[in-house]
C-alpha positions as CSV (number, residue, x, y, z in Angstrom):
1,M,0.0,0.0,0.0
2,K,1.4,3.4,-0.9
3,A,1.7,6.1,1.6
4,K,3.5,9.4,1.5
5,V,6.0,10.2,4.2
6,S,7.7,13.3,5.5
7,V,10.2,12.9,8.2
8,M,13.3,14.9,9.3
9,A,16.3,13.9,7.3
10,L,18.2,11.0,8.5
11,N,21.4,9.7,6.9
12,W,19.9,9.0,3.5
13,R,22.8,6.9,2.4
14,H,22.0,4.6,5.3
15,T,18.3,4.7,4.5
16,L,19.1,3.5,1.0
17,S,21.8,1.1,1.9
18,L,19.6,-1.9,1.1
19,Q,19.7,-2.6,-2.6
20,H,16.3,-4.2,-2.4
21,M,14.0,-1.2,-2.5
22,S,10.8,-2.1,-0.6
23,S,7.5,-0.5,-1.4
24,R,8.9,2.8,0.0
25,I,11.9,4.5,-1.6
26,L,13.0,7.6,0.2
27,H,15.2,10.5,-1.1
28,T,16.3,13.8,0.1
29,T,14.7,17.1,-1.1
30,P,16.2,20.6,-1.1
31,R,14.6,21.3,2.2
32,G,16.3,18.4,3.9
33,F,13.3,16.1,4.2
34,I,13.1,12.5,3.0
35,K,10.0,11.6,1.0
36,Q,8.6,9.6,-1.8
37,T,7.0,6.2,-2.3
38,Y,7.4,3.6,-5.0
39,H,6.8,0.0,-5.8
40,A,9.2,-2.7,-4.9
41,Q,12.3,-2.8,-7.1
42,E,15.4,-4.9,-7.0
43,I,18.4,-2.8,-8.2
44,D,21.5,-4.3,-9.6
45,P,24.4,-3.7,-7.1
46,K,26.7,-2.1,-9.7
47,Q,23.9,0.2,-11.0
48,F,23.0,1.0,-7.4
49,A,26.5,2.2,-6.7
50,L,26.4,4.6,-9.6
51,L,23.4,6.4,-8.1
52,D,25.8,8.3,-5.9
53,E,27.5,10.0,-8.8
54,P,27.2,13.8,-8.7
55,C,25.4,15.1,-11.8
56,I,25.4,18.8,-12.9
57,L,22.2,20.6,-12.3
58,V,21.3,23.3,-14.9
59,D,18.5,25.8,-15.5
60,E,16.7,26.0,-18.8
61,N,19.5,28.1,-20.3
62,D,22.0,25.4,-19.4
63,T,23.6,27.4,-16.6
64,N,25.3,25.3,-14.0
65,I,23.4,25.8,-10.8
66,G,24.9,23.1,-8.6
67,S,24.9,19.3,-8.3
68,A,22.7,16.5,-7.2
69,S,23.2,12.7,-7.1
70,K,22.2,10.6,-10.1
71,R,19.6,9.1,-7.8
72,D,17.9,12.5,-7.1
73,C,18.2,13.6,-10.7
74,H,16.3,10.5,-12.0
75,L,13.7,10.0,-9.3
76,M,10.3,11.2,-10.6
77,Q,8.4,13.6,-8.3
78,N,5.2,15.3,-9.3
79,G,5.6,14.0,-12.8
80,S,9.1,15.4,-13.4
81,S,12.7,15.1,-12.3
82,L,15.6,17.5,-11.9
83,L,17.0,19.1,-15.1
84,H,20.7,18.0,-15.4
85,R,23.4,18.0,-18.1
86,A,23.8,15.0,-20.3
87,F,25.4,13.9,-23.6
88,S,24.6,11.6,-26.5
89,V,27.5,10.2,-28.6
90,F,27.0,9.1,-32.2
91,L,30.1,7.2,-33.4
92,F,30.6,6.3,-37.0
93,N,33.2,4.0,-38.5
94,S,35.3,4.7,-41.6
95,S,32.5,3.2,-43.7
96,G,30.0,5.7,-42.3
97,E,28.1,3.1,-40.2
98,L,26.6,4.1,-36.9
99,L,27.5,2.2,-33.8
100,V,24.3,1.5,-31.7
101,H,23.8,-0.6,-28.6
102,R,21.0,-2.1,-26.6
103,R,21.0,-1.1,-22.9
104,S,21.4,-3.9,-20.4
105,N,18.3,-5.2,-18.7
106,V,19.6,-4.0,-15.3
107,K,19.8,-0.4,-16.3
108,I,17.6,1.7,-14.0
109,T,16.2,3.9,-16.7
110,F,15.1,2.5,-20.1
111,P,16.4,-1.0,-19.6
112,G,16.5,-3.2,-22.7
113,H,16.1,-0.2,-25.1
114,F,18.2,0.3,-28.2
115,T,20.0,3.6,-28.4
116,N,22.9,5.6,-29.9
117,T,26.5,4.7,-29.2
118,C,26.8,6.1,-25.7
119,C,24.5,8.3,-23.5
120,S,25.4,9.5,-20.0
121,H,26.2,12.5,-17.9
122,P,29.2,14.7,-17.2
123,L,29.9,14.7,-13.5
124,Y,30.3,17.6,-11.1
125,T,34.1,17.3,-11.1
126,P,36.8,19.7,-12.2
127,L,37.4,18.0,-15.5
128,E,33.8,17.7,-16.4
129,I,32.3,21.0,-15.4
130,I,34.5,22.9,-17.9
131,E,32.2,25.1,-20.0
132,E,34.4,26.3,-22.8
133,D,33.6,24.5,-26.1
134,A,31.8,21.8,-24.1
135,W,35.2,20.5,-22.9
136,G,33.8,19.0,-19.7
137,V,31.2,17.1,-21.7
138,R,33.9,15.9,-24.1
139,N,36.0,14.6,-21.2
140,A,32.9,12.8,-19.8
141,A,32.2,11.2,-23.2
142,Q,35.7,9.8,-23.4
143,R,35.4,8.4,-19.9
144,R,32.0,6.7,-20.6
145,L,32.9,5.3,-24.0
146,E,35.7,3.4,-22.2
147,F,33.5,2.4,-19.3
148,E,30.5,1.2,-21.3
149,L,32.1,-0.1,-24.5
150,G,35.7,-0.6,-23.6
151,I,36.8,1.9,-26.3
152,P,40.4,2.9,-25.5
153,P,40.7,6.6,-24.5
154,E,43.2,7.3,-27.3
155,Q,40.6,6.3,-29.8
156,A,38.1,8.9,-28.4
157,M,40.1,12.0,-27.7
158,P,38.1,15.0,-26.4
159,E,39.3,17.2,-29.3
160,D,38.0,14.7,-31.9
161,F,34.3,15.0,-30.8
162,I,32.2,17.3,-32.9
163,Y,29.8,19.1,-30.6
164,L,26.7,19.9,-32.7
165,T,23.9,21.2,-30.5
166,R,21.8,20.7,-27.4
167,I,18.3,19.3,-26.9
168,H,16.2,19.8,-23.8
169,Y,13.8,16.9,-23.3
170,A,12.0,15.0,-20.6
171,S,10.6,11.5,-20.5
172,P,9.5,9.2,-17.7
173,S,10.9,5.7,-17.8
174,D,8.6,3.6,-15.6
175,G,6.9,6.2,-13.4
176,M,9.5,5.7,-10.7
177,W,12.5,6.9,-12.6
178,G,12.8,9.2,-15.6
179,E,14.9,11.6,-17.6
180,H,15.0,15.4,-17.7
181,E,18.1,16.4,-19.6
182,M,20.0,19.1,-21.3
183,D,21.5,16.8,-23.8
184,Y,24.7,17.6,-25.7
185,I,24.9,15.9,-29.1
186,L,28.4,14.7,-30.0
187,F,29.6,13.0,-33.2
188,L,32.7,11.0,-33.5
189,R,34.3,9.3,-36.4
190,G,36.8,6.5,-36.4
191,D,37.4,2.7,-36.3
192,V,37.5,1.7,-32.7
193,L,38.1,-1.4,-30.5
194,I,35.0,-2.5,-28.6
195,N,34.8,-4.6,-25.4
196,P,31.3,-4.0,-24.0
197,N,30.6,-3.8,-20.3
198,E,27.9,-6.4,-19.9
199,N,26.4,-4.5,-16.9
200,E,25.8,-1.6,-19.2
201,V,25.3,-3.1,-22.7
202,Q,23.7,-6.3,-23.9
203,D,24.2,-5.9,-27.7
204,V,26.1,-3.7,-30.1
205,Q,25.9,-3.4,-33.9
206,Y,26.8,-1.1,-36.7
207,V,24.0,0.2,-38.9
208,K,24.3,1.5,-42.4
209,R,22.6,4.8,-43.3
210,E,20.6,3.1,-46.1
211,G,19.4,0.4,-43.7
212,F,18.6,2.6,-40.7
213,D,14.8,2.8,-41.4
214,K,14.7,-1.0,-41.8
215,F,16.6,-1.4,-38.6
216,L,14.0,0.8,-36.7
217,K,11.2,-1.1,-38.4
218,E,12.6,-4.4,-37.3
219,L,13.0,-3.2,-33.7
220,K,9.3,-2.1,-33.7
221,E,8.1,-5.4,-35.2
222,S,10.1,-7.2,-32.5
223,N,8.7,-5.0,-29.7
224,I,12.1,-3.7,-28.9
225,P,11.9,-0.1,-27.8
226,I,14.4,2.7,-28.4
227,T,15.3,5.4,-25.9
228,P,13.3,8.7,-26.2
229,W,16.4,10.9,-26.8
230,F,17.5,8.5,-29.6
231,H,14.0,8.7,-31.1
232,L,14.0,12.5,-31.0
233,V,17.4,12.9,-32.7
234,A,16.7,10.2,-35.2
235,Q,13.5,11.8,-36.2
236,K,14.6,15.4,-36.4
237,F,18.3,15.6,-37.0
238,L,20.1,12.4,-37.8
239,P,19.1,11.9,-41.5
240,L,20.6,15.2,-42.6
241,W,23.7,15.0,-40.4
242,W,24.4,11.4,-41.4
243,K,24.4,12.4,-45.1
244,N,26.9,15.1,-44.3
245,L,29.5,13.4,-42.1
246,D,32.3,15.0,-44.1
247,N,30.9,18.5,-43.5
248,L,29.3,18.4,-40.1
249,K,30.7,21.6,-38.6
250,K,28.3,23.7,-40.8
251,F,25.4,22.3,-38.7
252,A,26.9,23.2,-35.4
253,D,24.6,25.4,-33.3
254,H,25.9,26.2,-29.9
255,H,23.5,29.1,-29.2
256,H,20.1,27.6,-29.7
257,I,18.7,24.9,-27.4
258,H,16.1,22.7,-29.1
259,R,13.1,22.4,-26.8
260,M,11.7,18.9,-27.2
261,I,9.4,18.7,-24.2
262,E,6.3,16.7,-25.1
């Protein structure tokens, strides 16, 4: 039975120390209270540990306004979650094929969904809060490509990413968790070594531009979903950008934030 609670803050790390979340999941709020209720959920230990990572909170103009844990950024409250900075990498090999992957079934948000090469968050650390030319986001993308896909850092140097634009979107995952992100779109070209982290990724494949629509159709026919950010980019931007991989910089727009809130 669900019941809302509101108690003076205890040590929330201790409160959430059990990886089996009972019918009540509590989290801190800006006022220092612990509140929220959810259904039972068993969280993978490795994914649970990542919930402590400090994400970068931003306002609707992408101004850094502080930090919050990955947990607090993704817990849904009153139909939304905290706006935080993120990135989506689209990596193409020398043949122009896009590397996509299917998220593992133990991911907390959008498990089992197909998506672009890599999607994650820059952290509230000195290297990843650098604003100039999205250098902090680039550093984060290099780190996560190695963590998720085993791509050696020297094959994904920060200066090699092409930062195209930002999208602001929000999407619930399962009612308990969701996304509300200022998402930096990064393109990268090159032939890379891949050694997927099975806790993050369950399948990887390269897709040809000419076969992309067929790929999406086959996923739909197989009842395999795609992530909302991948859907938005694929629908609005990807076809044009993919046709112009040799001349991408002309599409770079670092001033306009694309509002894609449904």
